[in-house]
C-alpha positions in Angstrom: 31.9 -1.2 42.3 29.4 -0.9 45.2 26.7 -3.5 45.8 23.9 -1.5 44.3 26.0 -0.9 41.1 26.3 -4.6 40.7 22.6 -4.8 39.9 22.5 -1.8 37.5 24.6 1.2 36.8 24.6 4.3 34.7 28.3 4.9 33.7 29.1 8.5 32.7 32.3 9.2 30.8 33.3 12.8 31.6 35.8 12.6 28.7 32.8 12.4 26.4 31.3 15.5 28.0 34.6 17.4 27.4 34.8 16.2 23.8 31.2 17.2 23.2 31.7 20.7 24.6 34.7 21.2 22.4 32.9 20.0 19.3 30.0 22.3 20.0 32.3 25.2 20.7 33.8 24.6 17.3 30.4 25.1 15.7 30.0 28.5 17.3 33.6 29.8 17.5 32.6 33.5 18.0 30.3 32.9 20.9 30.8 31.8 24.5 29.2 28.6 25.6 26.9 27.9 28.4 26.7 24.2 29.6 23.2 23.6 31.0 23.4 21.2 33.9 19.8 21.4 35.2 18.0 18.2 36.3 21.2 16.8 37.8 23.0 17.3 34.5 20.2 15.7 32.5 20.6 12.7 34.7 24.3 12.5 34.3 25.4 14.1 37.5 25.6 17.9 37.6 28.8 18.5 39.5 31.2 16.1 37.6 29.6 17.2 34.2 29.9 20.9 35.1 33.5 20.4 36.0 34.2 18.6 32.7 32.4 21.3 30.8 34.5 24.0 32.4 37.6 22.0 31.6 36.6 22.1 27.9 36.0 25.8 27.8 32.4 26.4 28.9 32.5 29.9 30.3 28.9 29.7 31.7 26.8 27.2 33.5 23.0 27.1 33.5 20.4 25.7 35.8 16.7 25.9 36.1 16.2 25.9 39.9 18.0 28.0 42.5 18.8 24.9 44.5 20.7 23.5 41.5 22.8 26.7 41.2 23.5 26.7 45.0 24.7 23.0 44.8 27.2 24.0 42.1 28.5 26.8 44.3 28.8 24.5 47.3 30.8 22.1 45.1 33.3 24.9 44.5 32.3 26.4 41.1 32.9 30.1 41.1 32.4 31.0 37.4 29.5 32.7 35.6 26.2 30.9 36.4 22.7 31.6 35.3 19.5 30.4 37.1 16.2 31.1 35.3 13.2 29.4 37.0 12.0 31.6 39.8 8.7 31.9 41.8 7.6 34.6 44.2 9.4 34.5 47.5 12.3 32.6 46.1 15.9 32.7 47.6 16.9 35.8 45.7 19.2 37.1 48.5 21.2 33.9 48.6 21.6 34.0 44.8 22.8 37.6 45.0 25.3 36.8 47.7 26.6 33.9 45.7 27.1 36.0 42.5 24.5 33.9 40.6 22.9 35.6 37.5 19.1 35.5 38.0 16.5 35.6 35.2 13.7 38.2 35.4 10.6 38.1 33.2 8.2 40.4 34.9 8.1 43.4 37.2 7.3 41.4 40.3 10.6 39.5 39.9 12.5 42.7 39.2 11.0 44.1 42.4 11.9 41.0 44.5 15.5 40.7 43.4 16.0 44.5 43.8 14.8 44.3 47.4 17.0 41.3 48.0 20.0 43.2 46.6 19.3 46.2 48.9 19.0 43.9 51.9 22.4 42.3 51.0 24.1 45.5 50.2 25.2 44.0 46.9 24.4 44.6 43.2 22.3 41.8 41.7 23.3 40.3 38.4 20.1 40.2 36.3 19.3 38.8 32.9 16.0 39.9 31.3 14.0 37.3 29.3 11.7 38.1 26.5 9.0 35.7 25.2 9.6 35.7 21.5 7.0 33.0 20.8 7.7 29.9 23.0 4.7 31.0 25.3 6.3 29.9 28.6 8.4 32.2 30.8 9.6 35.6 29.5 8.1 39.0 29.2 5.4 39.5 26.6 6.6 42.0 23.9 3.8 44.4 25.0 5.3 44.5 28.5 9.0 44.6 27.4 9.4 48.4 27.1 8.2 48.9 30.7 10.3 46.0 32.1 13.5 47.3 30.3 12.9 50.9 31.5 12.4 49.7 35.1 15.5 47.6 34.9 17.5 50.5 33.6 16.3 52.7 36.5 17.3 50.0 39.0 20.7 49.7 37.2 21.2 53.5 37.4 20.4 53.3 41.2 23.2 50.7 41.6 20.7 48.0 42.7 21.2 45.6 39.7 23.4 45.1 36.7 21.7 43.8 33.6 24.1 41.3 32.4 22.1 39.6 29.7 19.1 39.6 27.4 17.7 36.3 26.3 15.0 34.1 24.9 14.3 30.5 23.9 13.3 28.8 20.6 10.0 26.8 20.4 10.9 24.7 17.2 14.6 25.0 16.5 14.7 21.1 16.4 12.3 21.2 13.4 14.3 22.5 10.4 12.5 25.2 8.4 9.8 25.7 10.9 8.1 29.1 10.2 8.3 30.1 13.9 12.0 30.3 13.7 12.4 33.5 11.6 9.5 35.1 13.5 11.3 34.5 16.8 14.5 35.8 15.5 12.8 39.0 14.3 11.1 39.4 17.7 14.4 38.9 19.5 16.1 41.5 17.3 13.2 44.0 18.1 13.5 43.2 21.8 17.3 43.9 21.7 16.6 47.2 20.0 14.1 48.3 22.6 16.4 47.3 25.4 19.2 49.3 23.7 17.0 52.3 23.4 16.3 52.1 27.2 20.1 52.3 27.7 20.8 48.6 28.6 24.2 47.3 27.6 24.3 43.6 28.5 27.4 41.4 28.6 25.6 38.6 26.6 22.7 38.2 24.3 21.5 34.6 23.7 18.6 32.6 22.2 20.4 29.6 20.7 19.9 26.2 22.3 21.6 23.0 21.1 19.5 22.6 17.9 19.9 26.2 17.0 23.6 26.0 17.7 23.9 23.1 15.2 21.6 24.6 12.4 21.2 28.4 12.9 24.5 30.2 13.0 22.7 33.5 12.7 21.2 32.9 16.2 24.5 32.5 18.0 24.9 36.1 19.2 27.3 36.3 22.2 26.4 33.1 23.9 25.0 29.6 23.1 23.2 27.5 25.6 24.0 23.8 25.2 22.0 21.3 27.2 21.4 17.9 25.6 24.3 18.2 23.2 27.0 18.2 25.9 25.8 14.8 27.0 26.1 13.5 23.4 22.3 13.0 22.7 20.8 14.4 19.5 18.2 17.1 20.1 16.1 15.8 17.3 15.9 12.7 15.0 15.2 15.1 12.2 18.5 16.8 12.6 20.5 13.6 12.8 22.3 11.2 15.1 24.9 12.3 17.7 27.6 11.0 15.5 26.5 13.2 12.6 27.6 16.2 14.7 30.7 14.7 16.2 29.1 14.0 19.6 29.5 11.0 21.8 26.8 9.8 24.1 28.3 10.0 27.7 25.9 7.7 29.5 25.9 3.9 29.3 23.0 2.1 31.1 23.5 -1.5 31.9 22.4 -4.2 34.4 23.4 -7.7 35.4 21.0 -10.4 34.5 19.1 -11.5 37.5 17.9 -14.8 36.0 18.3 -17.0 32.9 16.1 -19.9 32.5 14.6 -22.2 29.8 10.9 -22.0 29.1 8.5 -23.9 26.8 6.6 -22.6 24.0 3.3 -21.0 24.9 4.7 -19.5 28.1 3.1 -16.1 29.0 5.5 -13.4 29.9 4.9 -10.6 32.4 1.6 -8.9 33.4 -1.2 -9.4 30.9 0.6 -12.0 28.9 1.1 -9.6 26.0 4.0 -11.8 24.9 3.9 -15.5 24.7 7.0 -17.6 23.8 6.7 -18.9 20.2 8.6 -22.1 21.2 11.2 -23.6 23.5 13.4 -20.7 24.4 15.7 -19.0 27.0 14.5 -16.1 29.0 16.7 -13.5 30.6 15.5 -11.2 33.4 16.9 -7.6 33.5 16.5 -6.0 36.9 15.4 -2.6 35.8 11.9 -1.3 35.5 9.7 1.8 35.4 10.7 2.6 39.0 14.2 3.1 37.6 13.0 5.3 34.8 12.6 2.6 32.1 9.5 3.8 30.1 6.6 1.3 30.5 5.3 2.4 27.1 8.4 0.8 25.5 7.0 -2.6 26.6 7.5 -5.0 23.7 9.8 -2.7 21.8 12.6 -1.3 24.0 15.9 -2.5 22.7 18.6 -4.3 24.7 21.9 -5.8 23.9 22.2 -9.2 25.6 24.6 -12.1 24.7 26.1 -10.1 21.9 22.8 -9.4 20.0 20.1 -6.7 19.9 16.9 -7.9 21.6 13.6 -6.3 22.4 11.7 -6.3 25.7 9.3 -9.3 25.8 6.0 -8.3 27.3 5.4 -5.5 29.7 8.0 -3.7 31.6 7.3 -4.0 35.3 8.2 -1.7 38.2 11.6 -3.4 38.9 12.2 -5.8 35.9 11.6 -6.9 32.4 12.2 -10.0 30.3 14.1 -10.5 27.0 13.6 -13.6 24.9 17.1 -15.0 23.9 15.7 -17.6 21.5 18.3 -20.3 20.9 21.1 -18.2 22.5 22.5 -18.8 25.9 23.5 -16.5 28.8 24.1 -16.7 32.5 22.9 -14.8 35.5 25.3 -12.0 36.1 26.0 -11.4 32.4 25.6 -7.8 31.3 22.5 -6.3 29.5 23.2 -3.0 27.9 20.1 -0.8 27.3 21.9 2.1 25.7 25.3 3.6 25.4 27.6 5.2 22.7 26.9 2.4 20.2 30.5 1.2 20.1 29.5 -2.4 20.8 26.4 -2.5 18.6 24.3 -1.5 21.6 21.3 0.8 21.3 21.7 4.5 21.9 19.3 6.7 24.0 17.5 7.8 20.8 16.5 4.1 20.1 14.7 4.0 23.4 13.1 7.3 22.5 11.7 5.9 19.3 10.5 2.8 21.2 8.7 4.9 23.8 7.4 7.6 21.4 9.5 10.1 23.3 12.7 12.1 23.0 16.3 11.4 24.0 16.1 14.1 26.6 13.4 12.2 28.6 15.2 8.8 28.4 18.4 10.0 30.1 16.8 12.5 32.6 14.2 9.9 33.9 16.8 7.3 35.0 16.0 7.2 38.7 18.0 7.4 41.9 18.0 3.6 42.4 20.5 3.4 39.6 23.9 4.7 40.8 25.9 6.9 38.6 29.5 5.8 38.1 31.7 8.6 36.7 34.7 7.5 34.7 37.2 9.4 32.5 38.3 7.3 29.6 41.1 9.7 28.9 42.7 8.9 32.3 44.6 5.6 33.0 43.2 3.7 35.8 46.1 2.2 37.7 43.8 0.3 40.1 45.5 1.8 43.1 43.2 3.1 45.8 43.5 6.8 46.0 45.6 7.2 42.9 45.2 10.8 41.6 44.7 9.5 38.0 41.4 7.9 39.0 38.1 9.8 38.6 35.5 7.0 38.7 33.3 5.9 41.5 29.6 5.9 42.3 28.2 9.4 42.6 
């Protein structure tokens, strides 16, 4: 363990990622699976998680930004890879040269990728996105017929190949939401329009993790799994990770920086929003909002210290927060577990999400760069021998 990791570390079990991918594939057996590894693998490390997902049968990877896709290629990934968040003047040519599927939602983007393909002398792999009701990226239905016709012409000219048609749900994490059947109907209509234009894509996809878990009619040819592959539930309404056979991959922990006795009436942290009710023991956890710990979980964020579930005492500061151990004892250097898979009674990411009034996605993705990622494989025996091929851990 390096010196930084002795303060705090996020340990990611790639075996859990593989297990989660297999579990999710089992719920959509007739569809291919895309592992979404944007935002550095939702904070888990894009490259090691992408490798684990590929090992478990993910035939596609997905990223938001071109730079994220390029990093995967630089790391040696050569499989199918979709990148969807583009702005005018983006690095289309580099994506075409690296055989990356690019998402197109408007005529300007189709023009730019077509020009890049001509300049490269290669056919661009393009996926057209339709806005079925999320209201973000994607072609409006009123513009879809023109976009698909233009794409078919570019395809006939040999400039592009339309490899996919896709969309994204707005409320799949809210069971029974009335927007869900409306989006499904809009997607079906968009597919019909594209078919009438002569497009024959390799994959059609709209299902994200919650849709994969609850809407089998949305699976089509491909399902896009983001948060699920990391073992975090997409919604408290849908259930816990364990309800779906998923295992949280990240464990966030720190070494206590200080343990000391304090009298009753002692104010804790900025603003003295917590005062010790009596003689007690205080433990200092060296993580704060600069590390991604949400400040609005002050007074409520859960931590496992000295074998018991505690809550943050007072405000979370930039680099540290305090927990009140009451009559229990601990020592500097002991471990505080903020969240993990729950095996030892520790909180899971969703517990911090509830405390912060947020979602599990934000809790894991916001963990900052001051916290080193240590990747381990619990399915591999660690011999302790430096350079042993059975070892996969180490700070990333």
